[in-house]
N, C-alpha and C positions, 0 to 999 in steps of 0.2 A: 702507513699514514694515509688518510683519505685525501685525495687530490681533487678538489671541487672542479678546478679549471680544466682538468683533463676530461672529467665527465661532461662538463658543458660543452667542450669542444667536440666530443664524440656525439653528443645530442644534436648539435648544430649541423655536423656532417650528414648524419642520418636524416635529419629534417629536410636538408636541401636536396636530397635524393630519395625521397619517399618512395615512389614507384619502384625504382630499382631495388632498394632495400626490401620493400614488401614482397616483390616477386622472388627475391633471393631467399628471404625467410620462409616464404611459402614452400618453396621446393625442399627445404630442410624439414619444415614441419609435416609436409606430406610423406617424406620417407619415413619418420618416426610413426606417423599415424598409420600408415600402411603395414609397417612392420608389426605394430601392436594389434592391429585388426586381423592380420594374417595368422599371427601366433594364437590369438584368442579363438579365431575360428578353428583352427587345427586342434587345439585342446577341446573345443566344444564337440568336434567329431569324435575324438578320442574318448571324452567322457561319455558320450551317448552309446558308443559301441561297448565301453566298459559296463554300463549299466544293463545293456542287453545280456551281457555274460554273467552279470552278478545273479540273475534269476536262477542259474545253475551252477554247479561246481565246475570250474574251468578244465580240470583234470579228468574229463569223463569221456567214455566211449558209448555211443547209442547204437544198439543192434536192432535193426528192423527187418522183419521177414518180407520177402518179396515173391516174385513169380519167375521161374526159370525160363531163360530165353535161349538156352542150348541143349541139344540132346546130350545125354550122358550115360554110358554103360547100359544101353538099351532103354533108358528113361526118355520119353519124349519132352519137348519143351512146353511151357505153359503150366507146369505143375505149381501149385501154391505151397510155399514152405511154411509149414506150421511149427512154431516153437513149443516145446513142452517142458515139464518140470525137470526131465533128464538133461535138457540142454542147460538149465539153470544150474543144476548140481555140477555138471562137468565143468562148466566155465567158472564156477565158484572156486575151484581148485587151481585155477591157473596162477602162475607166478605173477606177482605184482598187482593182483586183484585186491584192492582194499575194501570197498563196499560193492555190492551187487544187489540188483532187485529185478525181478520180472515185473511186468505190468499189463494189464488190459482194462478197458473202460466198459461200463455198463450204459449203454446208449438207448436200449429199448424202452426203458422206463426210468427216467432220471428225476422223478418227482420224490422230494423229500418233505416231510412234515413233521411238526411237533405241535400237539393240541390242535388249535384251529388255524395255525400258520403253516402255509405251503409255499414250496419254491422249487423251481427246476435248477438243479446244480450238476456239475460234472461229478461222476462217481468213479474213482479209480481204485483199482485193487492192486496192491503192491506187497513187496517185503520191506521190512524196516529200513534197509539201506537206502530207500528212495528219499527219505528225509535228508540225507546228507547230499545226495545228488541235486535236489532242488534247493538246497540251502534253507530248509524250513526252520524256524525258531519257535518252540512252544511258548505261548504266553499264559496259558492256563493248562493245568494237568500235564499230560506228557503225550509223546508221540507213540506209535505202534512200536512194539518190540518182538523179540524172537519167541517169547512164550505165547503171545497172541497168535502167531502163525502156527506154532506147533500143536497148540491146544484148540485150534479152530474157534477162537472166541468170536462172539458177535459184538465187536467193539469198533468205534470209529473215531477218527480224529478229524475235526472240521476246520475249515478256514475262518478268519476273522468275520468275513462278509456273511457267510452262512450262520455264524453265531448271531451277528446283529439282526439278520433277517427273520430268524426263527424264535430267538429267545428274547429279544426286546429288552435286554439288560438283565434278564434272569440268569443266575449261575448255570451253565450247561452241564458241568461235570456231574456224571452220575445219572443224567437224565436219559430217556430213551427216545430215539426219533425212528420214524418209519423210513427206510431206505428201499425204495422200489417195492414197498408193500411188506417188508420184513423189519422187525424191531432190531435196533442196534443201540448199544450203550455208548454214550459220549464220554471218552476218556481224556480228551484234550482239544485245545484250539491253538492253531499255529499262525504265525506270521511269516510274510515272505519279503525279505530285504530287497528283492529284485523287482518288486512292483506288485500289482493287484491281480495279476494273471491267475496265480494259484489260490487266491483267498476265497474264490467262489467254488472251490472244489472240496470233497470229502474223501478220505483215504480209509479203506477197509482192509484187513488181512486177506492177502491173496488166496491162502488156503481155505478160508471161510467162504470166500466168494465163489471159489471153484465148486465148493459143496453146495451151497444154497441156491446158486444160480445155474447149477448143471453145466458147468464149463469143463468138468473132467480134469485132466492134467494140462490143459491148454494155457499158453501164455501168448501175448501179443508182442511185446518189446522187452529187450533186455537192456539195462543200463549199468554201466560199471565205472567206478572211480579208481585211478591207478596210482594213488598216492603221489610220491615225488619222482615217479618214473620220468625219464627224459622224453623229449618229442621223438627222438630216435626209437626209443624202447616202446612208445605208444604205437609207432607205425609197425614195428615188429609184432606186437599184440594184435593189431588189426589183421595181418597176414595170418597169424596163427588161429584167430577166431575163425576166419573165413575157411581155413583149411579144416579145422575141427568140425565145423558145421557141415561143410561139404561131405565129409566122411559119414556123418550120422544121417544126412538127409539126401545123400546120393545125388549131388549136383556137381557140375564142373567148378573147380576153385576159381577159375578165371571168369566165371559168369558173374558180372557185377550186378545183374539185376535180381539174382536169387536171393541175395541178402544185402541190404544197405547198411553200411557201417559209418556213422558220423563221428570223426574224431575231433571232439570239441577242443582239446588241447592244441592240436596242430593248427587249428583255425584261429584260435586265440592268439597263438604265437605269431602266425602269419599277419594278423591284423595289427599286433603291437610292432612288429618289424615295418610294416607299412607306414604306420604313423611316425616311427622314428625317421624314416626317409622323407615323409612329407615335412617334418619340423625341419630337417636339414635343407630341404628345398626352399622352405619359407624363409629361412635364415639368408640363404643365398640371394633370394629375390629382394628380402628387405634390406640387406646390406648394399646390395647394388643400387637400390633407390636412394639410400642414405648418401652413398658415394657421389651420386649424381648431384645431390644437394651440396655436398662439400665442395665439389667442382665449382658449382655456381658460387659458393661464398669466396673461393680463391680467386675466381675471375672477377668478381666485383671489387675485391681488395686490390687486384692488380690495377684496375680502373681508378680506384681511389688514389692509389699511389702515383699514377701517371698524372692525374688532374692536379695533385698537390706536390709536383716536383718543385715548382719554384718556391712554395711555401716551406717545404723541407730544407731547401737550400739556405733560405733565410734563417730558419732555426739552427742549422749547423753553423752558419756563419756568426751566429750570436752565441755560440757555445754549447749548443744542444748535443749530447751524446748519442752515439749510435744506439746505446742501450735504451734511452728514453723514447727514441723514435720507434724502435722494435716494439717496445712495450705499448705504445699508443695504437700502433696498427693491430698488434695481437688483441689488445683489450677490445677493440671495435670488432673484430672478427669473432672473439669468443661471446661477446655480448649478443651479437645477431644470432649465432648459432644456438646459444643456450636458451634464449628467450623462444626462438621459433621451435626448438625441440621440445621445450617444456609445453608449448601450446599443442603440439602434435601428440605428446604423451597424454596430456589431459583429455584431449578430443577423443583419442582412441580408446583409453580407459573408460570414459564417459559412454561412449557408444555401446561398449561391450556390457556395461553395467545396465543400460537401457534394454538391450536385447535379452539379458539374463531376466530382467524383471517381467518383460511382456511376452516372451516366447517360452512356452511350457517345456520343461526338462523332460522330454519323452523321445521315443523313437531313436534315430541314431544321431541326434544333435542335442546337447544338453550342457547348460552352464558354461557358455564360452567365457574363458578367463584367461589371464595372463599373470605370471608370477611377478609380483612387484619389484623383486630383486633383479629379475631379467630386465624389466622395464627401466628401472633406474640405472642398471649397468649399461643398456644400450644408449640411454641419454648421456651418461658419463663419457662413453666412448665417442659419442657425437661431439661433445664439448671438447674432448681431446683432439678430435680430427678437426674441429673448427680452428683450434689453435695451430695445428699443423698447417692447415690451409692458408691461415694468415702469415705463417712464418716466412714462406718464400717471398712474398711481396714486402714483407717487413725488412728482410735482409736486403733486398733490392734497394729499398728506400734508404736504409742506413748507409749504403755504399755509395750513394750519389754524392759527388764532389760539389761543394757550394758553388763554385764558379760555372761548372756545367749546368747545375740546377737554375742558377739566376738567369742563364741564357736561354732557358727552355720557354717556348712559346706555346 
């Protein structure tokens, strides 16, 4: 049953102590506000890093050629390690290799034209597995396949930005474009969910490129997806790759500069573990800040009880029960805590929404947000803590004997 007199009394008490109540409420609101901001910022960093990894499959190994820095079996340091088709063929048979592609780029003449439209775009020569590595999604036609490679077809898959620049709304499928002065048939247009980085590229079969651009059997980079292999297995594969390549190209397996291998899976897992630890640290800091606010609420309620000792004695002498006195003190404590916590929650979520609206979601920070269930849960815990903070002063007030209270000055 709604007790208007009790609410009026609480309002009167708060009104008499405005500054003290505001400062106490501010400490609680600040605790919730900082928790929400810290959690949102942590998720913003995590979202940004996830977006960076979305551009490629996370279970990949990138194998790059380098220059030897150590002598080995009569070979002097300073040799350039050149990958070839035989490296691709040997690596393809390794256990746990799901998709694999060699890659090199045409940098000498990257002009691409269609009719009277011209543009300079990145030209990459690849195997079909590269589409999986880069998480490319065909939106028109198809991507390159194994038949294109085995039959040395002059076909090309182009990014959406290339399509827009050259074809101006015309259907590109089946049309011929000039790639570094050689005609190639467009078989597909692709989209990249990881961003626009790959959309200004075109991809042609690596076998065709080796033939028409006089590249022999040379490759530049090899990239591999390893399916559901564990991080430990990915590290084993890195060691095996380095050992196999060292035997074919005659360099010391311990020579880290001869071949560079980037383990995307290991780095992705490392980042996710880091963010888990950051979230734990944020919760510790946030809860510590909230506890400081709760201590403030408890202190103010102790002061309230001290100031109202005589009043409480009069109430008890007139028949007020300990339960009614405890209820009054607890209600005031919960009211201050809940209202201040709600202000902090709204302020924190509002600021995150403002940042999401005006800060572009790119780089390593994107879409700072906080799970609403987490926010409401934190506020609920805060209200419960507020009740506990008021309970000790309330118990003290209910145990005061009327005679002692009436003598209090």
